C-alpha positions as a Python dict, from the first residue, in 0.01 Angstrom:
ca = {
    (1, 'X'): (0, 0, 0),
    (2, 'X'): (114, -156, 329),
    (3, 'X'): (32, -502, 197),
    (4, 'X'): (246, -439, -110),
    (5, 'X'): (549, -349, 103),
    (6, 'X'): (498, -647, 334),
    (7, 'X'): (466, -888, 43),
    (8, 'X'): (770, -734, -125),
    (9, 'X'): (970, -776, 200),
    (10, 'X'): (870, -1143, 222),
    (11, 'X'): (966, -1191, -142),
    (12, 'X'): (1307, -1026, -94),
    (13, 'X'): (1372, -1234, 217),
    (14, 'X'): (1282, -1550, 24),
    (15, 'X'): (1534, -1461, -245),
    (16, 'X'): (1799, -1395, 21),
    (17, 'X'): (1730, -1737, 173),
    (18, 'X'): (1764, -1906, -166),
    (19, 'X'): (2093, -1727, -233),
    (20, 'X'): (2221, -1823, 112),
    (21, 'X'): (2129, -2188, 58),
    (22, 'X'): (2294, -2193, -284),
    (23, 'X'): (2606, -2041, -131),
    (24, 'X'): (2635, -2350, 89),
    (25, 'X'): (2728, -2549, -221),
    (26, 'X'): (3051, -2346, -242),
    (27, 'X'): (3181, -2329, 117),
    (28, 'X'): (3432, -2052, 57),
    (29, 'X'): (3155, -1808, -40),
    (30, 'X'): (3015, -1806, 313),
    (31, 'X'): (3336, -1653, 440),
    (32, 'X'): (3312, -1347, 219),
    (33, 'X'): (3159, -1027, 351),
    (34, 'X'): (2838, -1094, 159),
    (35, 'X'): (2825, -1448, 295),
    (36, 'X'): (2866, -1325, 653),
    (37, 'X'): (2599, -1058, 598),
    (38, 'X'): (2356, -1315, 458),
    (39, 'X'): (2435, -1549, 746),
    (40, 'X'): (2348, -1278, 999),
    (41, 'X'): (2019, -1218, 818),
    (42, 'X'): (1918, -1577, 736),
    (43, 'X'): (2060, -1794, 1016),
    (44, 'X'): (1825, -1673, 1294),
    (45, 'X'): (1521, -1766, 1083),
    (46, 'X'): (1669, -2093, 957),
    (47, 'X'): (1793, -2180, 1305),
    (48, 'X'): (1436, -2183, 1430),
    (49, 'X'): (1347, -2456, 1180),
    (50, 'X'): (1671, -2648, 1233),
    (51, 'X'): (1578, -2697, 1599),
    (52, 'X'): (1272, -2898, 1496),
    (53, 'X'): (1376, -3056, 1166),
    (54, 'X'): (1687, -3272, 1177),
    (55, 'X'): (1891, -3323, 859),
    (56, 'X'): (1814, -3633, 657),
    (57, 'X'): (2155, -3784, 605),
    (58, 'X'): (2363, -3503, 459),
    (59, 'X'): (2061, -3308, 335),
    (60, 'X'): (1918, -3020, 539),
    (61, 'X'): (1553, -2972, 445),
    (62, 'X'): (1488, -2692, 692),
    (63, 'X'): (1536, -2419, 424),
    (64, 'X'): (1258, -2579, 220),
    (65, 'X'): (1025, -2574, 518),
    (66, 'X'): (1131, -2216, 596),
    (67, 'X'): (1046, -2106, 241),
    (68, 'X'): (709, -2283, 260),
    (69, 'X'): (642, -2103, 589),
    (70, 'X'): (725, -1768, 427),
    (71, 'X'): (486, -1848, 145),
    (72, 'X'): (211, -1930, 395),
    (73, 'X'): (284, -1607, 582),
    (74, 'X'): (245, -1404, 264),
    (75, 'X'): (-82, -1579, 181),
    (76, 'X'): (-201, -1514, 536),
    (77, 'X'): (-116, -1145, 501),
    (78, 'X'): (-320, -1125, 183),
    (79, 'X'): (-618, -1289, 354),
    (80, 'X'): (-593, -1061, 659),
    (81, 'X'): (-581, -750, 445),
    (82, 'X'): (-878, -870, 237),
    (83, 'X'): (-1088, -862, 552),
    (84, 'X'): (-1037, -488, 581),
}
């Protein structure tokens, strides 16, 4: 039961990250109330990866790495809960 809620939270956060990244293609959407709310939720996590991964030209690949990290976290949670 706890694992289900944790995996669901990781899944929801992944979707929020994808929406936030797609909003960057239309700059005016980030200034809406939803854009600011998503920024307050997603930027702290993405900022961690941006400190270590510089953009390649005009392309920021840190969201891709952040999503891969979330996937690894969810797989790690499954493995930890299988032990018990």
